[in-house]
SESE-640795 format. One line per 4 residues: their letters; for each residue z, x, y of N, C-alpha, C, O. Coordinates in nm, 4 decimals. Example, Ala and Ser with C-alpha at 12.3 -4.5 7.8 and 13.67 -1.06 7.14 Angstrom:
<rs>
AS = 0.7800/1.3190/-0.5690/0.7800/1.2300/-0.4500/0.7800/1.3200/-0.3300/0.8465/1.4236/-0.3319; 0.7080/1.2850/-0.2250/0.7140/1.3670/-0.1060/0.7870/1.2900/0.0030/0.8039/1.3409/0.1138
</rs>
This chain:
<rs>
MDLQ = 0.9127/2.9111/-2.0744/0.9347/2.7693/-2.0516/0.9323/2.7451/-1.9004/1.0120/2.8021/-1.8259; 0.8405/2.6606/-1.8573/0.8293/2.6324/-1.7145/0.9157/2.5124/-1.6766/0.9829/2.4532/-1.7611; 0.9125/2.4786/-1.5511/0.9971/2.3731/-1.4981/0.9660/2.2373/-1.5606/1.0572/2.1593/-1.5878; 0.8389/2.2089/-1.5832/0.8011/2.0799/-1.6421/0.8607/2.0636/-1.7828/0.9086/1.9558/-1.8180
DQLK = 0.8575/2.1706/-1.8623/0.9150/2.1647/-1.9974/1.0658/2.1455/-1.9923/1.1220/2.0709/-2.0726; 1.1310/2.2120/-1.8987/1.2753/2.1969/-1.8847/1.3114/2.0543/-1.8452/1.4084/1.9975/-1.8954; 1.2325/1.9972/-1.7548/1.2582/1.8586/-1.7140/1.2362/1.7611/-1.8301/1.3100/1.6635/-1.8438; 1.1352/1.7870/-1.9134/1.1107/1.7005/-2.0296/1.2268/1.7079/-2.1280/1.2631/1.6077/-2.1897
NLFP = 1.2857/1.8278/-2.1428/1.4008/1.8417/-2.2317/1.5235/1.7699/-2.1774/1.6003/1.7116/-2.2539; 1.5423/1.7739/-2.0456/1.6578/1.7080/-1.9863/1.6437/1.5569/-1.9809/1.7410/1.4842/-2.0012; 1.5213/1.5089/-1.9533/1.4963/1.3656/-1.9382/1.3800/1.3242/-2.0284/1.2678/1.3084/-1.9801; 1.4047/1.3065/-2.1587/1.2938/1.2772/-2.2507/1.2301/1.1392/-2.2297/1.1135/1.1202/-2.2642
EHVP = 1.3043/1.0428/-2.1739/1.2482/0.9080/-2.1554/1.1641/0.8960/-2.0292/1.0872/0.8009/-2.0153; 1.1772/0.9905/-1.9372/1.1090/0.9812/-1.8084/0.9583/1.0016/-1.8245/0.9129/1.0952/-1.8903; 0.8834/0.9123/-1.7633/0.7378/0.9246/-1.7620/0.6958/0.9559/-1.6184/0.7159/0.8729/-1.5297; 0.6375/1.0745/-1.5932/0.5984/1.1079/-1.4555/0.4839/1.0191/-1.4089/0.3931/0.9859/-1.4851
SDKE = 0.4909/0.9820/-1.2821/0.3849/0.8974/-1.2271/0.2674/0.9845/-1.1843/0.2842/1.1019/-1.1511; 0.1493/0.9259/-1.1855/0.0284/0.9980/-1.1467/0.0036/0.9928/-0.9973/-0.0855/1.0609/-0.9466; 0.0809/0.9131/-0.9269/0.0614/0.9005/-0.7829/0.1075/1.0272/-0.7128/0.2121/1.0834/-0.7452; 0.0274/1.0712/-0.6158/0.0675/1.1829/-0.5319/0.1441/1.1274/-0.4133/0.1119/1.0193/-0.3639
PSKL = 0.2446/1.1995/-0.3673/0.3166/1.1496/-0.2502/0.2256/1.1450/-0.1286/0.1332/1.2253/-0.1151; 0.2526/1.0515/-0.0420/0.1712/1.0354/0.0778/0.1845/1.1570/0.1676/0.2939/1.2106/0.1853; 0.0713/1.2007/0.2246/0.0729/1.3156/0.3134/0.1148/1.2765/0.4545/0.1446/1.3631/0.5367; 0.1172/1.1475/0.4825/0.1581/1.1022/0.6155/0.3090/1.1135/0.6290/0.3836/1.0756/0.5387
EKTD = 0.3528/1.1656/0.7414/0.4949/1.1804/0.7665/0.5535/1.0449/0.8042/0.4890/0.9643/0.8713; 0.6763/1.0212/0.7601/0.7462/0.8993/0.8003/0.8000/0.9196/0.9413/0.8655/1.0196/0.9704; 0.7715/0.8241/1.0276/0.8197/0.8344/1.1642/0.8826/0.7030/1.2054/0.8557/0.5980/1.1471; 0.9665/0.7107/1.3066/1.0234/0.5894/1.3635/0.9505/0.5531/1.4919/0.9983/0.4715/1.5706
IWMQ = 0.8341/0.6144/1.5125/0.7534/0.5890/1.6311/0.6560/0.4753/1.6002/0.5988/0.4693/1.4914; 0.6381/0.3861/1.6965/0.5476/0.2733/1.6792/0.4044/0.3215/1.6683/0.3582/0.3990/1.7520; 0.3333/0.2758/1.5650/0.1934/0.3129/1.5435/0.1050/0.2072/1.6093/0.1392/0.0890/1.6118; -0.0082/0.2509/1.6621/-0.0968/0.1593/1.7333/-0.2363/0.1634/1.6742/-0.2726/0.2569/1.6029
ETPI = -0.3138/0.0604/1.7050/-0.4503/0.0493/1.6544/-0.5491/0.1295/1.7396/-0.6390/0.1940/1.6857; -0.5330/0.1258/1.8709/-0.6270/0.1945/1.9595/-0.5997/0.3451/1.9583/-0.4853/0.3871/1.9408; -0.7036/0.4261/1.9768/-0.6822/0.5713/1.9716/-0.6104/0.6255/2.0949/-0.6205/0.5702/2.2045; -0.5385/0.7338/2.0743/-0.4765/0.8070/2.1846/-0.5819/0.9017/2.2391/-0.6453/0.9747/2.1628
ICKY = -0.6010/0.9013/2.3698/-0.7038/0.9837/2.4329/-0.6477/1.1232/2.4583/-0.5396/1.1380/2.5153; -0.7213/1.2247/2.4160/-0.6811/1.3639/2.4316/-0.7820/1.4307/2.5245/-0.8953/1.4582/2.4851; -0.7390/1.4570/2.6501/-0.8291/1.5119/2.7517/-0.7941/1.6561/2.7833/-0.6814/1.7013/2.7628; -0.8944/1.7268/2.8338/-0.8775/1.8644/2.8787/-0.9135/1.8704/3.0266/-1.0177/1.8190/3.0673
EKRK = -0.8287/1.9322/3.1062/-0.8545/1.9489/3.2492/-0.8083/2.0865/3.2916/-0.7352/2.1549/3.2201; -0.8530/2.1253/3.4101/-0.8016/2.2459/3.4736/-0.7405/2.2046/3.6059/-0.8042/2.1381/3.6876; -0.6169/2.2448/3.6255/-0.5488/2.2174/3.7516/-0.5038/2.3516/3.8093/-0.4305/2.4275/3.7459; -0.5495/2.3778/3.9300/-0.5211/2.5048/3.9970/-0.5631/2.6236/3.9098/-0.4958/2.7266/3.9067
GKPI = -0.6752/2.6075/3.8394/-0.7311/2.7146/3.7584/-0.6668/2.7324/3.6224/-0.7071/2.8211/3.5471; -0.5677/2.6504/3.5884/-0.4988/2.6647/3.4609/-0.5316/2.5457/3.3712/-0.5340/2.4318/3.4177; -0.5571/2.5718/3.2417/-0.5933/2.4625/3.1506/-0.4717/2.3784/3.1110/-0.3621/2.4306/3.0907; -0.4935/2.2480/3.1006/-0.3906/2.1566/3.0504/-0.4550/2.0552/2.9568/-0.5744/2.0270/2.9663
TILE = -0.3755/2.0019/2.8678/-0.4180/1.8963/2.7771/-0.3381/1.7717/2.8122/-0.2159/1.7772/2.8256; -0.4075/1.6598/2.8268/-0.3424/1.5344/2.8651/-0.3614/1.4321/2.7534/-0.4728/1.4117/2.7051; -0.2520/1.3684/2.7131/-0.2564/1.2601/2.6148/-0.2204/1.1308/2.6861/-0.1182/1.1225/2.7543; -0.3051/1.0304/2.6698/-0.2772/0.9012/2.7330/-0.3306/0.7905/2.6443/-0.4075/0.8148/2.5513
GYTG = -0.2886/0.6684/2.6745/-0.3363/0.5530/2.6007/-0.2382/0.5020/2.4972/-0.2748/0.4172/2.4159; -0.1148/0.5504/2.4970/-0.0139/0.5012/2.4030/0.0423/0.3705/2.4554/0.0828/0.3626/2.5714; 0.0453/0.2684/2.3718/0.0868/0.1366/2.4174/0.2275/0.0993/2.3732/0.2721/-0.0126/2.3988; 0.2982/0.1902/2.3076/0.4341/0.1628/2.2622/0.5361/0.1853/2.3724/0.5026/0.1903/2.4907
ADSD = 0.6599/0.1984/2.3313/0.7699/0.2185/2.4266/0.7663/0.3604/2.4836/0.7218/0.4543/2.4177; 0.8140/0.3736/2.6068/0.8191/0.5046/2.6711/0.9080/0.6012/2.5939/0.8778/0.7203/2.5856; 1.0170/0.5509/2.5376/1.1077/0.6392/2.4648/1.0389/0.7003/2.3427/1.0628/0.8166/2.3105; 0.9534/0.6231/2.2743/0.8792/0.6759/2.1604/0.7795/0.7825/2.2042/0.7625/0.8841/2.1367
FKKL = 0.7138/0.7590/2.3174/0.6152/0.8551/2.3688/0.6855/0.9835/2.4122/0.6303/1.0926/2.3974; 0.8067/0.9710/2.4654/0.8842/1.0889/2.5038/0.9240/1.1693/2.3804/0.9205/1.2923/2.3828; 0.9620/1.1005/2.2723/0.9944/1.1696/2.1471/0.8733/1.2453/2.0953/0.8847/1.3588/2.0490; 0.7572/1.1815/2.1035/0.6340/1.2447/2.0590/0.6020/1.3668/2.1450/0.5577/1.4692/2.0930
AKEL = 0.6242/1.3567/2.2759/0.6002/1.4693/2.3657/0.6910/1.5864/2.3304/0.6458/1.7008/2.3255; 0.8162/1.5589/2.3064/0.9109/1.6647/2.2715/0.8726/1.7305/2.1401/0.8801/1.8527/2.1274; 0.8320/1.6511/2.0429/0.7933/1.7061/1.9129/0.6688/1.7946/1.9248/0.6624/1.9014/1.8641; 0.5702/1.7500/2.0029/0.4488/1.8294/2.0219/0.4803/1.9612/2.0915/0.4308/2.0662/2.0505
KTKL = 0.5613/1.9568/2.1951/0.5955/2.0785/2.2686/0.6714/2.1754/2.1782/0.6518/2.2967/2.1869; 0.7573/2.1231/2.0924/0.8336/2.2085/2.0022/0.7427/2.2725/1.8973/0.7518/2.3926/1.8721; 0.6555/2.1927/1.8365/0.5671/2.2461/1.7325/0.4688/2.3486/1.7868/0.4371/2.4467/1.7195; 0.4209/2.3262/1.9078/0.3226/2.4176/1.9664/0.3879/2.5311/2.0453/0.3193/2.6253/2.0851
SVGG = 0.5168/2.5240/2.0683/0.5911/2.6242/2.1464/0.5314/2.6436/2.2849/0.5069/2.7562/2.3282; 0.5084/2.5329/2.3535/0.4519/2.5379/2.4877/0.5334/2.4477/2.5801/0.6177/2.3699/2.5353; 0.5068/2.4600/2.7078/0.5709/2.3745/2.8060/0.4879/2.2504/2.8297/0.3721/2.2421/2.7888; 0.5481/2.1556/2.8952/0.4770/2.0328/2.9270/0.5711/1.9326/2.9886/0.6886/1.9613/3.0117
SFKD = 0.5179/1.8133/3.0152/0.6001/1.7096/3.0764/0.5470/1.5725/3.0374/0.4392/1.5588/2.9797; 0.6273/1.4708/3.0712/0.5901/1.3317/3.0497/0.5964/1.2628/3.1850/0.7046/1.2462/3.2415; 0.4797/1.2221/3.2379/0.4738/1.1556/3.3679/0.3728/1.0422/3.3631/0.2670/1.0551/3.3016; 0.4051/0.9319/3.4274/0.3117/0.8195/3.4442/0.2443/0.7794/3.3128/0.1223/0.7631/3.3086
DKII = 0.3213/0.7634/3.2068/0.2702/0.7255/3.0746/0.1674/0.8244/3.0211/0.0757/0.7846/2.9492; 0.1805/0.9503/3.0543/0.0922/1.0561/3.0057/0.1766/1.1742/2.9610/0.2795/1.2046/3.0213; 0.1323/1.2407/2.8548/0.1935/1.3660/2.8137/0.1030/1.4773/2.8645/-0.0172/1.4774/2.8379; 0.1607/1.5719/2.9375/0.0853/1.6848/2.9900/0.1361/1.8100/2.9194/0.2534/1.8454/2.9314
IQGD = 0.0471/1.8773/2.8457/0.0807/1.9996/2.7720/0.0100/2.1163/2.8391/-0.1090/2.1076/2.8696; 0.0815/2.2246/2.8621/0.0224/2.3422/2.9253/-0.0646/2.4159/2.8245/-0.0173/2.4554/2.7179; -0.1919/2.4342/2.8586/-0.2856/2.5057/2.7726/-0.3828/2.4112/2.7045/-0.3653/2.2894/2.7073; -0.4856/2.4689/2.6430/-0.5867/2.3907/2.5716/-0.5501/2.3864/2.4241/-0.5846/2.4771/2.3483
YRDQ = -0.4800/2.2810/2.3833/-0.4344/2.2650/2.2457/-0.4882/2.1358/2.1847/-0.4220/2.0745/2.1010; -0.6074/2.0946/2.2261/-0.6601/1.9667/2.1796/-0.6716/1.9606/2.0272/-0.6302/1.8623/1.9657; -0.7274/2.0650/1.9666/-0.7488/2.0621/1.8219/-0.6170/2.0519/1.7455/-0.6035/1.9700/1.6546; -0.5201/2.1353/1.7828/-0.3915/2.1327/1.7133/-0.3184/2.0000/1.7349/-0.2581/1.9464/1.6420
IMEI = -0.3240/1.9472/1.8578/-0.2571/1.8201/1.8865/-0.3211/1.7071/1.8068/-0.2514/1.6215/1.7523; -0.4527/1.7072/1.8005/-0.5214/1.6019/1.7259/-0.4869/1.6099/1.5774/-0.4713/1.5064/1.5126; -0.4747/1.7305/1.5225/-0.4362/1.7451/1.3814/-0.2948/1.6924/1.3579/-0.2700/1.6226/1.2596; -0.2027/1.7255/1.4476/-0.0644/1.6798/1.4340/-0.0572/1.5273/1.4416/0.0106/1.4642/1.3606
LEAK = -0.1271/1.4681/1.5388/-0.1240/1.3221/1.5548/-0.1891/1.2514/1.4363/-0.1393/1.1482/1.3915; -0.2992/1.3051/1.3850/-0.3645/1.2422/1.2705/-0.2797/1.2552/1.1447/-0.2829/1.1667/1.0592; -0.2040/1.3639/1.1318/-0.1127/1.3774/1.0185/-0.0015/1.2736/1.0246/0.0509/1.2315/0.9215; 0.0343/1.2325/1.1464/0.1366/1.1290/1.1640/0.0796/0.9884/1.1442/0.1556/0.8927/1.1293
GFTT = -0.0539/0.9749/1.1437/-0.1147/0.8436/1.1228/-0.1795/0.7841/1.2459/-0.2323/0.6731/1.2391; -0.1774/0.8537/1.3579/-0.2413/0.8048/1.4791/-0.3913/0.8311/1.4728/-0.4367/0.9226/1.4041; -0.4674/0.7500/1.5451/-0.6088/0.7810/1.5659/-0.6215/0.8432/1.7040/-0.5532/0.8026/1.7979; -0.7094/0.9418/1.7155/-0.7244/1.0111/1.8416/-0.8714/1.0131/1.8827/-0.9611/0.9984/1.7996
KRVG = -0.8935/1.0314/2.0103/-1.0279/1.0410/2.0629/-1.0318/1.1581/2.1590/-0.9516/1.1660/2.2521; -1.1260/1.2498/2.1358/-1.1380/1.3702/2.2183/-1.2282/1.3394/2.3377/-1.3384/1.2870/2.3217; -1.1798/1.3727/2.4577/-1.2559/1.3467/2.5796/-1.2599/1.4742/2.6632/-1.1584/1.5417/2.6802; -1.3788/1.5065/2.7156/-1.3934/1.6203/2.8045/-1.4114/1.7516/2.7334/-1.3370/1.7839/2.6408
G = -1.5093/1.8269/2.7759/-1.5333/1.9631/2.7269/-1.5699/1.9757/2.5875/-1.5916/2.0868/2.5391
</rs>
């Protein structure tokens, strides 16, 4: 007897819905229409990834910066309305942002 059968025995009136849960994560960050620009640069010979173009509040962008740095386990900073991440993590950052519902645009390299 699997879990579905056990649930049917416990709740015989329940009809399971066919809808799949949304894959987008719920966030308290303001979503925008224009894409966030994801750039790659080298400064002093070291690669960095720069995110810019967010039009929401600075506090929301700072939360996003902290979350990205934590998920990627890298260093970085938030300066002049830009998130600077140490290393070339454009692909992973774009996947994380698109999973949250943002649109992104890859620039450079």
